[in-house]
MDAnalysis code that builds the backbone (N, CA, C; Angstrom):
import MDAnalysis as mda
import numpy as np

u = mda.Universe.empty(609, n_residues=203, atom_resindex=np.repeat(np.arange(203), 3), trajectory=True)
u.add_TopologyAttr("name", ["N", "CA", "C"] * 203)
u.add_TopologyAttr("resid", np.arange(1, 204))
u.add_TopologyAttr("resname", ["MET", "VAL", "GLY", "ASP", "GLU", "GLU", "THR", "ALA", "ILE", "VAL", "ASP", "ALA", "LEU", "ASN", "ALA", "LEU", "ARG", "HIS", "ARG", "TRP", "THR", "TYR", "VAL", "LEU", "THR", "THR", "GLY", "GLY", "ILE", "GLY", "PRO", "THR", "HIS", "GLY", "ASP", "ILE", "THR", "ALA", "ASP", "CYS", "VAL", "ALA", "LYS", "ALA", "PHE", "GLY", "VAL", "PRO", "SER", "ASP", "PRO", "ARG", "ALA", "LEU", "ALA", "ILE", "LEU", "TYR", "GLU", "TRP", "VAL", "LYS", "THR", "THR", "GLY", "ALA", "GLU", "MET", "ASN", "GLU", "ALA", "ARG", "LEU", "ARG", "MET", "THR", "ARG", "ILE", "PRO", "LYS", "GLY", "ALA", "ASP", "LEU", "ILE", "LEU", "ASN", "LYS", "VAL", "SER", "GLY", "ALA", "PRO", "GLY", "PHE", "TRP", "ILE", "ASP", "ASN", "VAL", "ILE", "VAL", "MET", "ALA", "GLY", "VAL", "PRO", "SER", "ILE", "MET", "GLN", "ALA", "MET", "LEU", "ASP", "GLU", "VAL", "ALA", "PRO", "LYS", "LEU", "LYS", "THR", "GLY", "VAL", "ARG", "MET", "LEU", "SER", "GLU", "THR", "VAL", "ARG", "ALA", "ASP", "VAL", "ARG", "GLU", "GLY", "ASP", "ILE", "GLY", "MET", "GLN", "LEU", "GLY", "GLU", "ILE", "ALA", "LYS", "GLY", "ASN", "PRO", "ASP", "VAL", "VAL", "ILE", "GLY", "SER", "TYR", "PRO", "PHE", "PHE", "ASP", "LEU", "PRO", "HIS", "GLY", "ALA", "ASN", "THR", "ASN", "VAL", "MET", "LEU", "ARG", "ALA", "ARG", "ASP", "ALA", "GLN", "LYS", "LEU", "ALA", "GLN", "ALA", "LYS", "HIS", "ALA", "VAL", "GLU", "ASP", "MET", "LEU", "GLU", "ARG", "VAL", "ARG", "ARG", "ALA", "GLN", "SER", "GLY"])
u.atoms.positions = np.array([
    [-88.430, -58.126, 38.085],
    [-88.879, -57.485, 39.310],
    [-89.165, -58.541, 40.366],
    [-88.747, -58.266, 41.592],
    [-88.976, -59.187, 42.705],
    [-89.669, -58.394, 43.810],
    [-90.725, -58.953, 44.377],
    [-91.471, -58.262, 45.432],
    [-90.720, -58.224, 46.750],
    [-91.311, -57.542, 47.726],
    [-90.705, -57.416, 49.058],
    [-90.923, -58.705, 49.855],
    [-90.265, -59.751, 49.406],
    [-90.428, -61.053, 50.040],
    [-89.039, -61.663, 50.184],
    [-88.641, -61.931, 51.415],
    [-87.264, -62.340, 51.688],
    [-86.815, -63.536, 50.854],
    [-87.586, -64.598, 50.863],
    [-87.181, -65.818, 50.145],
    [-87.008, -65.551, 48.662],
    [-87.928, -64.777, 48.074],
    [-87.858, -64.483, 46.637],
    [-86.608, -63.681, 46.307],
    [-86.281, -62.689, 47.149],
    [-85.098, -61.850, 46.892],
    [-83.818, -62.673, 47.040],
    [-83.725, -63.451, 48.122],
    [-82.529, -64.276, 48.359],
    [-82.349, -65.280, 47.224],
    [-83.441, -65.938, 46.827],
    [-83.360, -66.931, 45.745],
    [-82.932, -66.285, 44.428],
    [-83.505, -65.114, 44.118],
    [-83.161, -64.420, 42.868],
    [-81.694, -64.013, 42.868],
    [-81.221, -63.464, 43.988],
    [-79.818, -63.048, 44.084],
    [-78.875, -64.236, 43.905],
    [-79.179, -65.325, 44.577],
    [-78.298, -66.494, 44.502],
    [-78.314, -67.133, 43.120],
    [-79.463, -67.063, 42.440],
    [-79.530, -67.610, 41.083],
    [-78.752, -66.725, 40.109],
    [-78.920, -65.406, 40.222],
    [-78.338, -64.490, 39.242],
    [-76.854, -64.214, 39.455],
    [-76.423, -64.113, 40.700],
    [-75.023, -63.708, 40.935],
    [-74.021, -64.782, 40.515],
    [-74.471, -66.023, 40.407],
    [-73.574, -67.092, 39.956],
    [-73.546, -67.215, 38.430],
    [-74.526, -66.573, 37.769],
    [-74.625, -66.697, 36.310],
    [-74.084, -65.488, 35.559],
    [-74.070, -64.324, 36.210],
    [-73.737, -63.086, 35.508],
    [-72.544, -62.376, 36.138],
    [-71.877, -61.535, 35.351],
    [-70.718, -60.792, 35.842],
    [-71.126, -59.834, 36.943],
    [-72.242, -59.132, 36.744],
    [-72.745, -58.187, 37.741],
    [-74.251, -58.358, 37.901],
    [-74.731, -58.138, 39.126],
    [-76.163, -58.039, 39.388],
    [-76.378, -56.670, 40.004],
    [-77.195, -55.839, 39.363],
    [-77.495, -54.507, 39.888],
    [-78.931, -54.502, 40.383],
    [-79.128, -54.086, 41.628],
    [-80.480, -54.006, 42.156],
    [-80.819, -52.549, 42.432],
    [-82.082, -52.210, 42.272],
    [-82.543, -50.864, 42.603],
    [-83.772, -50.985, 43.494],
    [-83.790, -50.176, 44.545],
    [-84.948, -50.156, 45.438],
    [-84.799, -51.104, 46.609],
    [-85.582, -50.830, 47.637],
    [-85.619, -51.726, 48.781],
    [-84.564, -51.468, 49.839],
    [-83.884, -50.291, 49.781],
    [-82.888, -50.002, 50.820],
    [-83.248, -48.714, 51.577],
    [-84.508, -48.318, 51.486],
    [-84.972, -47.089, 52.141],
    [-85.371, -47.304, 53.590],
    [-86.162, -46.361, 54.149],
    [-86.461, -46.372, 55.576],
    [-87.727, -47.127, 55.998],
    [-88.500, -47.681, 55.057],
    [-89.782, -48.271, 55.442],
    [-89.659, -49.762, 55.768],
    [-90.737, -50.310, 56.334],
    [-90.740, -51.724, 56.742],
    [-90.566, -52.650, 55.542],
    [-90.978, -52.181, 54.334],
    [-90.875, -53.015, 53.134],
    [-89.497, -53.003, 52.508],
    [-88.612, -52.142, 53.009],
    [-87.266, -52.033, 52.449],
    [-86.364, -53.092, 53.081],
    [-86.354, -54.284, 52.469],
    [-85.641, -55.418, 53.080],
    [-84.482, -55.926, 52.234],
    [-84.165, -55.213, 51.147],
    [-83.129, -55.711, 50.231],
    [-81.783, -55.895, 50.928],
    [-81.361, -54.894, 51.720],
    [-80.039, -54.986, 52.367],
    [-79.941, -56.237, 53.245],
    [-80.983, -56.488, 54.033],
    [-80.984, -57.673, 54.896],
    [-80.944, -58.959, 54.065],
    [-81.660, -58.948, 52.936],
    [-81.712, -60.140, 52.082],
    [-80.365, -60.401, 51.416],
    [-79.667, -59.323, 51.023],
    [-78.338, -59.495, 50.419],
    [-77.393, -60.106, 51.451],
    [-77.444, -59.586, 52.689],
    [-76.608, -60.138, 53.766],
    [-76.908, -61.622, 53.953],
    [-78.195, -61.970, 53.897],
    [-78.593, -63.369, 54.088],
    [-78.104, -64.234, 52.922],
    [-78.217, -63.704, 51.683],
    [-77.771, -64.458, 50.506],
    [-76.272, -64.765, 50.588],
    [-75.499, -63.826, 51.134],
    [-74.053, -64.015, 51.252],
    [-73.652, -64.664, 52.574],
    [-74.630, -64.849, 53.455],
    [-74.342, -65.490, 54.739],
    [-73.450, -64.647, 55.640],
    [-73.647, -63.320, 55.605],
    [-72.828, -62.429, 56.440],
    [-73.734, -61.545, 57.301],
    [-73.221, -61.063, 58.452],
    [-74.022, -60.152, 59.274],
    [-73.995, -58.735, 58.713],
    [-74.788, -57.846, 59.316],
    [-74.775, -56.440, 58.914],
    [-73.539, -55.741, 59.459],
    [-73.153, -54.662, 58.813],
    [-71.950, -53.892, 59.148],
    [-72.380, -52.459, 59.476],
    [-71.956, -51.888, 60.594],
    [-72.447, -50.571, 61.007],
    [-71.740, -49.373, 60.363],
    [-70.860, -49.576, 59.371],
    [-70.073, -48.460, 58.842],
    [-70.918, -47.327, 58.267],
    [-72.039, -47.652, 57.660],
    [-72.854, -46.621, 57.017],
    [-73.469, -45.664, 58.029],
    [-73.538, -46.084, 59.275],
    [-74.150, -45.253, 60.319],
    [-73.441, -43.913, 60.453],
    [-72.112, -43.928, 60.429],
    [-71.331, -42.698, 60.565],
    [-71.622, -41.732, 59.422],
    [-71.756, -42.279, 58.198],
    [-72.036, -41.437, 57.030],
    [-73.388, -40.758, 57.183],
    [-74.386, -41.535, 57.614],
    [-75.727, -40.973, 57.740],
    [-75.792, -39.953, 58.880],
    [-75.104, -40.218, 59.973],
    [-75.059, -39.247, 61.076],
    [-74.488, -37.916, 60.586],
    [-73.441, -37.983, 59.780],
    [-72.804, -36.769, 59.248],
    [-73.771, -36.009, 58.354],
    [-74.512, -36.743, 57.517],
    [-75.475, -36.124, 56.609],
    [-76.602, -35.474, 57.392],
    [-77.078, -36.159, 58.422],
    [-78.156, -35.624, 59.268],
    [-77.699, -34.336, 59.953],
    [-76.462, -34.357, 60.442],
    [-75.909, -33.173, 61.118],
    [-75.832, -31.991, 60.144],
    [-75.409, -32.263, 58.923],
    [-75.250, -31.200, 57.916],
    [-76.590, -30.629, 57.463],
    [-77.584, -31.499, 57.291],
    [-78.873, -31.048, 56.744],
    [-79.858, -30.607, 57.813],
    [-79.589, -30.949, 59.060],
    [-80.525, -30.594, 60.131],
    [-81.699, -31.548, 60.243],
    [-81.669, -32.647, 59.497],
    [-82.750, -33.649, 59.600],
    [-82.617, -34.390, 60.924],
    [-83.687, -35.086, 61.273],
    [-83.693, -35.803, 62.553],
    [-83.238, -37.257, 62.334],
    [-82.345, -37.736, 63.181],
    [-81.948, -39.148, 63.112],
    [-82.999, -39.952, 63.862],
    [-83.813, -40.665, 63.136],
    [-84.878, -41.447, 63.762],
    [-84.747, -42.917, 63.380],
    [-85.660, -43.714, 63.859],
    [-85.581, -45.162, 63.641],
    [-85.667, -45.522, 62.158],
    [-86.504, -44.771, 61.419],
    [-86.656, -45.046, 59.983],
    [-85.334, -44.802, 59.251],
    [-84.670, -43.682, 59.558],
    [-83.397, -43.387, 58.886],
    [-82.317, -44.386, 59.293],
    [-82.366, -44.853, 60.516],
    [-81.383, -45.844, 60.962],
    [-81.470, -47.124, 60.134],
    [-82.690, -47.422, 59.630],
    [-82.864, -48.616, 58.792],
    [-82.003, -48.538, 57.528],
    [-81.702, -47.313, 57.081],
    [-80.945, -47.143, 55.842],
    [-79.447, -47.355, 56.038],
    [-79.032, -47.722, 57.238],
    [-77.598, -47.956, 57.485],
    [-77.265, -49.443, 57.541],
    [-78.239, -50.288, 57.171],
    [-77.987, -51.720, 57.220],
    [-77.208, -52.144, 55.988],
    [-75.941, -52.479, 56.176],
    [-75.048, -52.860, 55.079],
    [-74.442, -54.224, 55.419],
    [-74.397, -55.166, 54.473],
    [-73.763, -56.460, 54.774],
    [-72.268, -56.319, 55.058],
    [-71.768, -57.088, 56.007],
    [-70.337, -57.057, 56.356],
    [-69.500, -57.470, 55.152],
    [-68.444, -56.720, 54.884],
    [-67.566, -57.020, 53.754],
    [-67.917, -56.251, 52.497],
    [-69.010, -55.474, 52.535],
    [-69.417, -54.711, 51.348],
    [-68.653, -53.397, 51.267],
    [-68.477, -52.904, 50.054],
    [-67.953, -51.553, 49.836],
    [-69.147, -50.611, 49.742],
    [-69.004, -49.421, 50.298],
    [-70.101, -48.462, 50.261],
    [-70.104, -47.699, 48.937],
    [-71.302, -47.384, 48.457],
    [-71.463, -46.555, 47.259],
    [-71.948, -45.194, 47.721],
    [-71.146, -44.174, 47.454],
    [-71.450, -42.819, 47.896],
    [-72.785, -42.351, 47.346],
    [-73.558, -41.666, 48.191],
    [-74.849, -41.103, 47.795],
    [-74.786, -39.598, 48.032],
    [-74.545, -38.834, 46.963],
    [-74.404, -37.387, 47.085],
    [-75.753, -36.680, 47.187],
    [-76.837, -37.421, 46.999],
    [-78.166, -36.793, 46.986],
    [-78.807, -36.789, 48.365],
    [-78.833, -37.969, 49.027],
    [-79.562, -38.023, 50.304],
    [-78.782, -38.668, 51.444],
    [-77.490, -38.871, 51.258],
    [-76.661, -39.328, 52.375],
    [-76.516, -40.826, 52.539],
    [-77.626, -41.551, 52.674],
    [-77.547, -42.995, 52.948],
    [-76.931, -43.727, 51.760],
    [-75.825, -44.449, 51.980],
    [-75.128, -45.068, 50.847],
    [-75.781, -46.351, 50.350],
    [-75.455, -46.693, 49.117],
    [-75.733, -48.028, 48.599],
    [-74.514, -48.874, 48.923],
    [-74.439, -50.075, 48.378],
    [-73.261, -50.902, 48.640],
    [-73.015, -51.908, 47.529],
    [-71.802, -52.451, 47.543],
    [-71.339, -53.381, 46.519],
    [-70.661, -54.517, 47.260],
    [-71.194, -55.733, 47.118],
    [-70.582, -56.897, 47.745],
    [-70.384, -57.977, 46.685],
    [-69.141, -58.411, 46.526],
    [-68.766, -59.355, 45.478],
    [-69.199, -58.783, 44.125],
    [-70.147, -59.414, 43.419],
    [-70.583, -58.881, 42.127],
    [-71.998, -58.310, 42.176],
    [-72.512, -58.069, 43.393],
    [-73.868, -57.532, 43.557],
    [-73.778, -56.063, 43.965],
    [-74.428, -55.203, 43.176],
    [-74.394, -53.758, 43.383],
    [-75.806, -53.320, 43.760],
    [-75.945, -52.785, 44.976],
    [-77.268, -52.484, 45.532],
    [-77.448, -50.972, 45.613],
    [-78.440, -50.468, 44.856],
    [-78.664, -49.031, 44.775],
    [-80.088, -48.667, 45.158],
    [-80.294, -47.378, 45.423],
    [-81.620, -46.875, 45.785],
    [-82.566, -46.965, 44.593],
    [-83.860, -46.910, 44.896],
    [-84.860, -46.971, 43.829],
    [-85.288, -45.615, 43.303],
    [-85.103, -44.543, 44.083],
    [-85.467, -43.194, 43.622],
    [-84.554, -42.859, 42.432],
    [-85.110, -42.547, 41.260],
    [-84.275, -42.401, 40.060],
    [-83.076, -41.460, 40.201],
    [-83.250, -40.290, 40.806],
    [-82.133, -39.344, 40.906],
    [-81.037, -39.881, 41.827],
    [-81.418, -40.595, 42.883],
    [-80.431, -41.166, 43.808],
    [-79.740, -42.367, 43.149],
    [-80.543, -43.182, 42.472],
    [-79.972, -44.334, 41.763],
    [-78.960, -43.855, 40.721],
    [-79.290, -42.790, 39.981],
    [-78.385, -42.266, 38.955],
    [-77.071, -41.789, 39.579],
    [-77.167, -41.113, 40.730],
    [-75.957, -40.639, 41.416],
    [-75.087, -41.819, 41.845],
    [-75.722, -42.880, 42.333],
    [-74.977, -44.076, 42.737],
    [-74.360, -44.773, 41.521],
    [-75.116, -44.846, 40.440],
    [-74.608, -45.487, 39.228],
    [-73.407, -44.718, 38.672],
    [-73.451, -43.396, 38.778],
    [-72.310, -42.573, 38.339],
    [-71.055, -42.903, 39.145],
    [-71.240, -43.265, 40.414],
    [-70.104, -43.659, 41.263],
    [-69.570, -45.037, 40.867],
    [-70.477, -45.916, 40.489],
    [-70.137, -47.319, 40.224],
    [-69.599, -47.556, 38.810],
    [-70.217, -46.892, 37.821],
    [-69.943, -47.199, 36.405],
    [-68.462, -47.219, 36.034],
    [-67.652, -46.237, 36.477],
    [-66.240, -46.269, 36.071],
    [-65.464, -47.468, 36.624],
    [-66.016, -48.143, 37.636],
    [-65.304, -49.261, 38.253],
    [-65.683, -50.616, 37.646],
    [-66.687, -50.624, 36.788],
    [-67.141, -51.886, 36.195],
    [-66.167, -52.361, 35.127],
    [-65.899, -53.664, 35.125],
    [-65.062, -54.237, 34.067],
    [-65.903, -54.303, 32.804],
    [-65.307, -53.984, 31.686],
    [-66.045, -54.046, 30.428],
    [-65.371, -55.022, 29.479],
    [-66.139, -55.563, 28.584],
    [-65.602, -56.485, 27.584],
    [-65.245, -55.734, 26.315],
    [-65.073, -56.469, 25.228],
    [-64.788, -55.857, 23.935],
    [-66.045, -55.136, 23.473],
    [-65.866, -53.911, 23.018],
    [-67.010, -53.082, 22.647],
    [-67.752, -53.645, 21.444],
    [-69.082, -53.600, 21.495],
    [-69.898, -54.033, 20.364],
    [-70.109, -52.830, 19.448],
    [-69.753, -52.981, 18.176],
    [-69.914, -51.904, 17.195],
    [-71.167, -52.177, 16.383],
    [-71.829, -51.123, 15.928],
    [-73.026, -51.352, 15.116],
    [-73.129, -50.329, 13.984],
    [-73.753, -50.763, 12.921],
    [-74.018, -49.918, 11.752],
    [-75.453, -50.165, 11.320],
    [-76.125, -49.126, 10.869],
    [-77.486, -49.280, 10.347],
    [-77.519, -48.772, 8.909],
    [-78.103, -49.573, 8.034],
    [-78.215, -49.211, 6.621],
    [-79.697, -49.126, 6.270],
    [-80.100, -47.990, 5.730],
    [-81.483, -47.844, 5.260],
    [-81.583, -48.554, 3.912],
    [-82.502, -49.515, 3.815],
    [-82.540, -50.370, 2.623],
    [-83.250, -49.723, 1.435],
    [-84.309, -48.966, 1.716],
    [-85.168, -48.402, 0.663],
    [-85.789, -49.497, -0.199],
    [-86.016, -50.657, 0.408],
    [-86.790, -51.750, -0.191],
    [-87.554, -52.435, 0.944],
    [-88.541, -53.244, 0.565],
    [-89.312, -53.976, 1.576],
    [-88.478, -55.117, 2.152],
    [-88.770, -55.475, 3.402],
    [-88.024, -56.548, 4.065],
    [-88.124, -57.858, 3.294],
    [-89.316, -58.145, 2.758],
    [-89.519, -59.394, 2.009],
    [-88.691, -59.493, 0.741],
    [-88.241, -58.345, 0.234],
    [-87.453, -58.346, -0.994],
    [-85.990, -58.716, -0.756],
    [-85.555, -58.707, 0.501],
    [-84.123, -58.924, 0.768],
    [-83.858, -60.017, 1.813],
    [-84.908, -60.685, 2.262],
    [-84.762, -61.687, 3.323],
    [-83.762, -62.791, 2.984],
    [-83.888, -63.369, 1.797],
    [-83.005, -64.470, 1.400],
    [-81.560, -63.981, 1.237],
    [-81.407, -62.815, 0.607],
    [-80.065, -62.272, 0.373],
    [-79.359, -61.960, 1.694],
    [-80.110, -61.425, 2.655],
    [-79.506, -61.139, 3.965],
    [-79.056, -62.425, 4.646],
    [-79.846, -63.469, 4.486],
    [-79.482, -64.772, 5.048],
    [-78.161, -65.274, 4.488],
    [-77.966, -65.092, 3.193],
    [-76.709, -65.518, 2.545],
    [-75.523, -64.696, 3.061],
    [-75.752, -63.383, 3.205],
    [-74.676, -62.512, 3.698],
    [-74.327, -62.885, 5.141],
    [-75.357, -63.180, 5.940],
    [-75.126, -63.574, 7.340],
    [-74.304, -64.862, 7.399],
    [-74.614, -65.807, 6.508],
    [-73.848, -67.070, 6.469],
    [-72.378, -66.818, 6.139],
    [-72.134, -65.885, 5.239],
    [-70.772, -65.570, 4.827],
    [-70.014, -64.685, 5.808],
    [-70.727, -64.155, 6.800],
    [-70.106, -63.273, 7.800],
    [-70.533, -63.719, 9.202],
    [-70.057, -64.887, 9.651],
    [-70.553, -65.463, 10.910],
    [-70.237, -64.645, 12.167],
    [-69.265, -63.736, 12.094],
    [-68.927, -62.930, 13.268],
    [-69.715, -61.626, 13.337],
    [-70.659, -61.456, 12.408],
    [-71.470, -60.245, 12.369],
    [-72.942, -60.644, 12.550],
    [-73.615, -59.997, 13.483],
    [-75.048, -60.241, 13.695],
    [-75.809, -59.283, 12.790],
    [-76.663, -59.832, 11.935],
    [-77.402, -59.009, 10.977],
    [-78.896, -59.155, 11.247],
    [-79.574, -58.030, 11.404],
    [-81.021, -58.056, 11.627],
    [-81.709, -57.066, 10.703],
    [-82.945, -57.385, 10.311],
    [-83.708, -56.451, 9.471],
    [-84.932, -55.995, 10.245],
    [-85.233, -54.700, 10.131],
    [-86.302, -54.092, 10.921],
    [-87.188, -53.253, 10.011],
    [-88.375, -53.787, 9.677],
    [-89.271, -53.045, 8.778],
    [-89.864, -51.816, 9.479],
    [-90.134, -50.787, 8.707],
    [-90.832, -49.602, 9.221],
    [-91.621, -48.987, 8.077],
    [-92.531, -48.086, 8.411],
    [-93.345, -47.443, 7.378],
    [-92.930, -45.985, 7.277],
    [-92.517, -45.612, 6.089],
    [-92.055, -44.260, 5.816],
    [-93.176, -43.571, 5.024],
    [-93.796, -42.535, 5.609],
    [-94.989, -41.935, 4.992],
    [-94.819, -41.531, 3.524],
    [-93.754, -40.821, 3.155],
    [-93.675, -40.457, 1.733],
    [-93.434, -41.649, 0.810],
    [-92.710, -42.674, 1.300],
    [-92.286, -43.757, 0.404],
    [-92.954, -45.104, 0.660],
    [-93.655, -45.263, 1.784],
    [-94.316, -46.533, 2.081],
    [-93.433, -47.471, 2.893],
    [-93.624, -48.785, 2.684],
    [-92.901, -49.805, 3.458],
    [-91.400, -49.721, 3.194],
    [-90.616, -49.824, 4.265],
    [-89.165, -49.714, 4.138],
    [-88.518, -50.639, 5.170],
    [-87.196, -50.695, 5.171],
    [-86.470, -51.595, 6.069],
    [-85.149, -50.963, 6.492],
    [-84.806, -51.119, 7.760],
    [-83.457, -50.818, 8.222],
    [-82.729, -52.139, 8.425],
    [-81.493, -52.202, 7.988],
    [-80.659, -53.386, 8.218],
    [-79.621, -52.991, 9.255],
    [-79.616, -53.714, 10.383],
    [-78.645, -53.417, 11.439],
    [-77.596, -54.514, 11.484],
    [-76.342, -54.077, 11.572],
    [-75.217, -55.019, 11.642],
    [-74.445, -54.746, 12.921],
    [-74.088, -55.808, 13.648],
    [-73.331, -55.638, 14.890],
    [-72.179, -56.635, 14.931],
    [-71.010, -56.146, 15.374],
    [-69.831, -57.015, 15.489],
    [-68.836, -56.376, 16.441],
    [-67.922, -57.183, 16.934],
    [-66.875, -56.656, 17.820],
    [-65.622, -56.260, 17.030],
    [-65.544, -56.700, 15.782],
    [-64.384, -56.422, 14.942],
    [-64.783, -55.415, 13.861],
    [-64.113, -54.248, 13.834],
    [-64.486, -53.165, 12.912],
    [-64.319, -53.577, 11.448],
    [-63.270, -54.333, 11.143],
    [-63.011, -54.737, 9.758],
    [-64.085, -55.705, 9.257],
    [-64.458, -56.668, 10.109],
    [-65.499, -57.628, 9.728],
    [-66.845, -56.929, 9.574],
    [-67.095, -55.936, 10.421],
    [-68.340, -55.173, 10.328],
    [-68.380, -54.397, 9.008],
    [-67.276, -53.751, 8.673],
    [-67.207, -52.968, 7.435],
    [-67.392, -53.861, 6.207],
    [-66.803, -55.059, 6.258],
    [-66.912, -56.007, 5.141],
    [-68.370, -56.442, 4.943],
    [-69.057, -56.756, 6.049],
    [-70.459, -57.182, 5.961],
    [-71.346, -56.028, 5.499],
    [-71.058, -54.831, 5.993],
    [-71.851, -53.651, 5.585],
    [-71.705, -53.415, 4.085],
    [-70.487, -53.561, 3.587],
    [-70.234, -53.378, 2.151],
    [-71.032, -54.405, 1.338],
    [-71.060, -55.654, 1.830],
    [-71.817, -56.712, 1.137],
    [-73.308, -56.383, 1.115],
    [-73.824, -55.856, 2.240],
    [-75.247, -55.484, 2.318],
    [-75.546, -54.335, 1.356],
    [-74.695, -53.322, 1.356],
    [-74.917, -52.167, 0.475],
    [-74.878, -52.568, -0.999],
    [-73.953, -53.454, -1.358],
    [-73.879, -53.944, -2.745],
    [-75.155, -54.694, -3.118],
    [-75.605, -55.557, -2.211],
    [-76.815, -56.339, -2.465],
    [-78.022, -55.407, -2.627],
    [-78.137, -54.412, -1.759],
    [-79.271, -53.480, -1.825],
    [-79.257, -52.696, -3.137],
    [-78.085, -52.320, -3.551],
    [-77.953, -51.587, -4.816],
    [-78.460, -52.437, -5.978],
    [-78.108, -53.717, -5.961],
    [-78.559, -54.627, -7.034],
    [-80.090, -54.795, -7.012],
    [-80.647, -54.963, -5.798],
    [-82.098, -55.152, -5.664],
    [-82.838, -53.906, -6.116],
    [-82.370, -52.746, -5.702],
    [-83.043, -51.491, -6.089],
    [-82.957, -51.265, -7.611],
    [-81.787, -51.605, -8.183],
    [-81.614, -51.443, -9.640],
    [-82.576, -52.369, -10.373],
    [-82.689, -53.608, -9.908],
    [-83.587, -54.579, -10.551],
    [-85.042, -54.116, -10.470],
    [-85.406, -53.523, -9.329],
    [-86.785, -53.079, -9.151],
    [-87.091, -51.855, -10.005],
    [-86.126, -50.985, -10.189],
    [-86.399, -49.768, -10.970],
    [-86.297, -50.025, -12.469],
    [-85.575, -51.090, -12.831],
    [-85.389, -51.384, -14.262],
    [-86.403, -52.353, -14.746],
])
């Protein structure tokens, strides 16, 4: 979270946009004096504001019968070179410039904007996950899980203890990988190990 402070917003944007594929911001593009995100994004990119959003807001005002006032005009400040993000809820658009996606802070408006943006985002290889209920305590399988993790370096394995009222202390083992075959192989190894541990404990 970054407060309504120009230097902090500009610094955060410049630090994050060079490190990550996308930076999504919410809030700070409304009609009040504290809504300075749009101006800060323009400053971070070194570009002036672009008046294109004004036409969209005028159309929305005409349709809804709302008054076009100075506060609403503040919501048309868009950095030059940005693509507009349609706002089906309240008219004033968000925007997307380079890898920075700027959306409203009101949850329903932000969700509408995200619905517009999400299909356009580039995605990587999907992360697959499996969860296995261990039916043993985490301490009983810690070393064995470590060995399985060593033998399956492309699979992330984590153990998560929980308390099950009828049975007491228990553990979920979560496995994550981008390759379905490697995930299945590691899951099989975990299930075999758990079967051996449970058999040893009951016998």
